[in-house]
BAKOLNU-654061 format. One line per 10 residues: number of its first residue (from 1); their letters; for each residue z, y, x of C-alpha. Coordinates in Angstrom, 3 decimals. Layout:
BEGIN
NUM	A	Z/Y/X | ...
This chain:
BEGIN
1	XXXXXXXXXX	29.409/-125.439/-30.811 | 26.818/-122.874/-29.756 | 24.022/-125.401/-29.086 | 21.690/-126.255/-31.942 | 19.243/-129.015/-32.725 | 16.133/-128.372/-34.479 | 14.586/-131.476/-35.770 | 11.194/-130.227/-34.560 | 12.696/-130.439/-31.073 | 12.663/-134.222/-31.516
11	XXXXXXXXXX	8.934/-134.169/-31.678 | 7.699/-131.177/-29.565 | 6.595/-133.601/-26.845 | 4.886/-132.795/-23.560 | 1.574/-133.332/-25.353 | -0.598/-132.342/-22.434 | 0.662/-134.790/-19.836 | -1.965/-135.720/-17.352 | -0.878/-139.161/-15.776 | -1.669/-142.945/-15.918
21	XXXXXXXXXX	-3.553/-145.129/-18.257 | -2.797/-147.985/-20.535 | -6.404/-148.828/-20.905 | -9.791/-147.435/-19.701 | -13.212/-147.466/-21.232 | -16.201/-147.854/-18.912 | -14.811/-145.957/-15.922 | -17.367/-144.394/-13.408 | -17.249/-141.911/-10.586 | -18.362/-139.106/-12.967
31	XXXXXXXXXX	-16.874/-140.058/-16.359 | -14.027/-142.086/-17.781 | -11.936/-142.370/-20.945 | -8.247/-143.397/-21.302 | -6.176/-144.342/-24.399 | -2.488/-144.969/-24.830 | -0.068/-145.672/-27.659 | 3.579/-144.756/-27.398 | 6.768/-145.984/-29.025 | 9.341/-143.207/-29.481
41	XXXXXXXXXX	13.048/-143.823/-29.065 | 15.825/-141.253/-29.338 | 19.382/-140.970/-27.917 | 22.094/-138.320/-28.459 | 24.141/-137.833/-25.308 | 26.750/-134.967/-25.467 | 28.336/-134.530/-21.984 | 26.040/-137.332/-20.751 | 27.683/-140.000/-22.964 | 25.463/-141.860/-25.352
51	XXXXXXXXXX	27.043/-141.606/-28.861 | 23.977/-142.428/-31.029 | 20.521/-143.944/-30.486 | 17.602/-145.158/-32.573 | 14.785/-147.384/-31.385 | 11.147/-147.091/-32.583 | 11.726/-143.971/-34.696 | 8.021/-143.016/-34.365 | 4.733/-143.633/-32.677 | 2.206/-141.425/-30.802
61	XXXXXXXXXX	-1.276/-141.948/-29.373 | -3.177/-140.153/-26.696 | -6.824/-139.898/-25.643 | -8.041/-138.373/-22.317 | -11.786/-138.066/-21.618 | -12.825/-136.614/-18.231 | -16.405/-135.766/-17.004 | -17.255/-134.324/-13.565 | -20.560/-132.826/-12.733 | -21.465/-130.703/-9.612
71	XXXXXXXXXX	-17.903/-130.064/-8.713 | -16.927/-128.970/-12.187 | -14.570/-131.081/-14.299 | -14.405/-131.096/-18.168 | -11.227/-132.665/-19.654 | -10.795/-133.414/-23.321 | -7.125/-134.368/-24.380 | -5.638/-135.310/-27.727 | -2.144/-136.390/-28.692 | -0.781/-137.024/-32.233
81	XXXXXXXXXX	2.616/-138.378/-33.192 | 4.585/-139.064/-36.268 | 8.125/-140.326/-37.166 | 8.665/-143.379/-39.397 | 11.110/-142.048/-42.038 | 12.417/-145.617/-42.829 | 13.394/-146.048/-39.205 | 14.404/-142.439/-38.496 | 16.968/-142.207/-41.289 | 14.756/-139.979/-43.444
91	XXXXXXXXXX	13.494/-137.629/-40.788 | 9.810/-136.787/-41.360 | 8.045/-135.167/-38.442 | 4.404/-134.860/-37.493 | 2.666/-133.179/-34.661 | -0.787/-132.911/-33.059 | -2.226/-131.208/-29.883 | -5.674/-131.067/-28.424 | -7.123/-129.104/-25.438 | -10.641/-128.878/-23.961
101	XXXXXXXXXX	-10.585/-127.560/-20.463 | -13.223/-126.807/-17.733 | -12.028/-126.567/-14.101 | -13.213/-126.229/-10.494 | -10.429/-127.915/-8.584 | -7.240/-126.603/-10.335 | -8.935/-123.306/-11.366 | -9.356/-122.996/-15.056 | -12.880/-121.714/-16.042 | -12.342/-122.049/-19.844
111	XXXXXXXXXX	-9.969/-123.668/-22.177 | -9.724/-124.175/-25.936 | -6.606/-125.638/-27.624 | -5.198/-126.214/-31.141 | -1.985/-127.868/-32.279 | 0.624/-128.059/-35.052 | 4.276/-129.275/-35.415 | 6.261/-129.653/-38.558 | 9.300/-127.466/-38.562 | 12.788/-127.985/-40.118
121	XXXXXXXXXX	16.196/-126.130/-40.278 | 18.531/-125.978/-37.294 | 21.392/-128.331/-36.916 | 24.511/-128.355/-34.575 | 24.815/-131.406/-32.301 | 27.882/-132.694/-33.956 | 25.843/-132.878/-37.131 | 22.825/-134.644/-35.536 | 24.181/-138.207/-35.535 | 25.393/-137.699/-39.109
131	XXXXXXXXXX	22.036/-136.489/-40.221 | 20.189/-139.199/-38.340 | 22.424/-141.799/-40.192 | 21.719/-140.298/-43.623 | 18.519/-141.254/-45.580 | 17.281/-137.806/-46.562 | 13.744/-136.656/-46.990 | 12.825/-133.035/-46.958 | 10.693/-132.250/-49.876 | 8.620/-129.315/-48.721
141	XXXXXXXXXX	7.783/-128.794/-44.987 | 5.932/-126.059/-43.151 | 4.216/-126.251/-39.832 | 3.840/-124.021/-36.858 | 0.175/-124.034/-36.018 | -1.523/-122.339/-33.074 | -5.026/-122.032/-31.775 | -6.145/-120.302/-28.622 | -8.581/-119.897/-25.781 | -8.946/-118.785/-22.225
151	XXXXXXXXXX	-12.307/-117.803/-20.858 | -13.963/-115.025/-18.805 | -10.569/-113.698/-17.649 | -9.206/-113.234/-21.194 | -6.841/-115.147/-23.466 | -6.634/-115.102/-27.240 | -4.694/-116.837/-29.869 | -3.716/-117.028/-33.557 | -0.482/-118.584/-34.845 | 1.463/-119.131/-38.080
161	XXXXXXXXXX	4.770/-120.632/-38.896 | 3.876/-121.160/-42.552 | 1.084/-123.751/-42.682 | 1.972/-126.272/-45.474 | 2.325/-129.933/-44.459 | 0.636/-132.281/-46.897 | 3.117/-134.440/-48.818 | 1.498/-137.720/-47.552 | 1.524/-136.693/-43.834 | 2.414/-139.508/-41.551
171	XXXXXXXXXX	1.132/-142.223/-39.255 | -1.453/-143.345/-41.715 | -2.888/-139.972/-42.442 | -2.576/-138.409/-38.996 | -6.348/-138.645/-38.097 | -7.355/-136.510/-41.006 | -4.594/-133.924/-40.575 | -6.311/-132.208/-37.687 | -9.032/-130.899/-39.935 | -6.582/-130.000/-42.794
181	XXXXXXXXXX	-4.211/-128.160/-40.599 | -6.976/-126.190/-38.688 | -8.345/-125.138/-42.171 | -4.812/-124.087/-43.278 | -4.454/-121.891/-40.074 | -7.855/-120.343/-40.680 | -7.024/-119.546/-44.347 | -3.637/-117.997/-43.578 | -5.137/-115.943/-40.735 | -7.955/-114.681/-42.865
191	XXXXXXXXXX	-5.334/-112.425/-44.553 | -2.793/-112.070/-41.760 | -0.879/-113.941/-39.027 | 0.357/-113.536/-35.603 | -2.607/-113.021/-33.228 | -3.578/-111.333/-30.041 | -5.851/-110.814/-27.106 | -4.882/-110.196/-23.379 | -5.909/-110.734/-19.889 | -5.545/-114.333/-18.716
201	XXXXXXXXXX	-2.973/-113.843/-15.970 | -2.732/-116.517/-14.693 | -5.752/-118.379/-16.063 | -3.681/-121.639/-16.451 | -2.878/-123.970/-19.354 | -0.345/-126.776/-19.919 | -2.946/-129.408/-19.202 | -4.049/-127.773/-15.958 | -0.494/-127.349/-14.511 | 0.331/-130.919/-15.326
211	XXXXXXXXXX	-2.716/-132.114/-13.562 | -1.664/-130.015/-10.583 | 1.880/-131.260/-10.680 | 0.792/-134.837/-10.510 | -2.271/-134.412/-8.112 | -1.829/-131.214/-6.257 | -1.415/-130.983/-2.445 | 2.192/-129.810/-2.678 | 4.825/-132.063/-4.346 | 6.589/-128.771/-5.550
221	XXXXXXXXXX	5.008/-126.602/-8.160 | 6.240/-123.167/-9.400 | 3.863/-121.353/-11.543 | 3.127/-119.899/-15.066 | 0.733/-120.836/-17.841 | -0.278/-119.323/-21.141 | 0.171/-120.908/-24.601 | -0.222/-118.842/-27.794 | 1.801/-115.639/-27.538 | 3.845/-116.743/-24.546
231	XXXXXXXXXX	3.627/-116.900/-20.822 | 5.777/-119.901/-19.800 | 7.323/-120.718/-16.504 | 6.586/-124.311/-15.135 | 8.492/-125.853/-12.260 | 8.102/-129.468/-11.030 | 8.793/-131.792/-8.191 | 6.838/-135.007/-7.526 | 7.964/-138.273/-5.970 | 6.024/-141.317/-4.954
241	XXXXXXXXXX	8.021/-144.407/-5.469 | 6.588/-147.971/-4.916 | 3.056/-147.032/-5.956 | 4.261/-144.863/-8.891 | 4.162/-141.031/-9.312 | 7.314/-139.590/-10.849 | 7.148/-135.919/-11.852 | 10.333/-134.110/-12.930 | 9.460/-130.872/-14.690 | 10.989/-127.950/-16.461
251	XXXXXXXXXX	9.287/-125.397/-18.833 | 11.102/-122.040/-19.427 | 10.300/-119.588/-22.206 | 12.504/-118.550/-25.124 | 14.208/-121.902/-24.443 | 14.274/-124.504/-21.739 | 12.683/-127.934/-21.864 | 13.063/-130.673/-19.263 | 10.933/-133.780/-19.079 | 9.660/-136.386/-16.597
261	XXXXXXXXXX	6.738/-138.729/-16.634 | 5.863/-141.841/-14.611 | 2.461/-143.147/-13.715 | 0.625/-145.250/-11.117 | -0.583/-143.431/-8.164 | -4.186/-143.807/-8.832 | -5.396/-140.483/-7.333 | -6.980/-139.200/-10.635 | -5.661/-137.611/-13.850 | -4.609/-140.313/-16.306
271	XXXXXXXXXX	-2.053/-140.826/-19.131 | 1.591/-141.540/-18.541 | 3.069/-144.995/-19.291 | 6.527/-143.580/-19.654 | 7.831/-140.093/-20.673 | 11.427/-138.823/-20.915 | 11.927/-135.579/-22.659 | 15.083/-133.524/-23.055 | 14.653/-130.468/-25.321 | 18.492/-130.131/-25.198
281	XXXXXXXXXX	20.929/-131.321/-22.531 | 22.481/-133.705/-24.985 | 19.191/-135.011/-26.672 | 16.689/-137.372/-24.996 | 13.443/-138.823/-26.310 | 11.738/-141.703/-24.447 | 8.080/-142.552/-25.023 | 6.932/-145.910/-23.795 | 3.327/-147.055/-23.671 | 2.753/-150.112/-25.927
291	XXXXXXXXXX	-0.234/-152.098/-26.964 | -0.382/-151.304/-30.733 | 0.880/-148.685/-33.166 | 1.844/-150.045/-36.593 | 1.095/-148.150/-39.792 | 4.112/-146.719/-41.675 | 3.656/-149.278/-44.405 | 4.098/-152.092/-41.812 | 7.299/-150.462/-40.428 | 9.653/-150.634/-43.355
């Protein structure tokens, strides 16, 4: 079969989603902060038929902080996620994304972002369920790490596919991985990595187009945004159902990724309480907001 499943596809989540909260800290007209924790479930559905599924294969957490002053809005977003190998039949995946963005309306004035995702070899879909059912831990893993910015009409980035993932990387060590992986990217790029500088056309990022998709005047969005060395196509439709916003979206680049997110219709950028993500037509991940995230030691 021509389709392939890369295990990193299981965890390349829509990290920049801007939709509803699980909890809010001291909301005010000018500043508020939201936090959510997500349980990750997975299902394999060739031809739309579920043949394999696993519940609670990993957890993620998100933070969104927004501050508005004199018509300008600054947003700070972070998302980190990791699999629980004991629950995911040996699959060990870790990822993190952060973005700081300043906007006037939906126009990006400046943005800085950083992220990494552990990478693994490709698999065909008929091997996916067999692999998921086999306790097998990869010994050495590398990460794709990228850092970039958009400001003053220009965009720049640096990227590597060979940043080493620490052996103890997981739910318990995720908070410290941000600093470790950022330093790894800097060390690799000191001698040579993929990097570039170009005009920011259009000056949009993943976080800004998701905010526009959920809050913009039109329920239909068809635009581009920049991430690393790619300009990606973003298309979405928005529905309002019984006080909920449901956005169905697709991102097209070297591959095609479909996802949807659901959130209360609060009229402001928030964090989703449910995300469905399909990196392949036969693979679906569901992220559901929950109250607590267990440590990997508590999940055996």
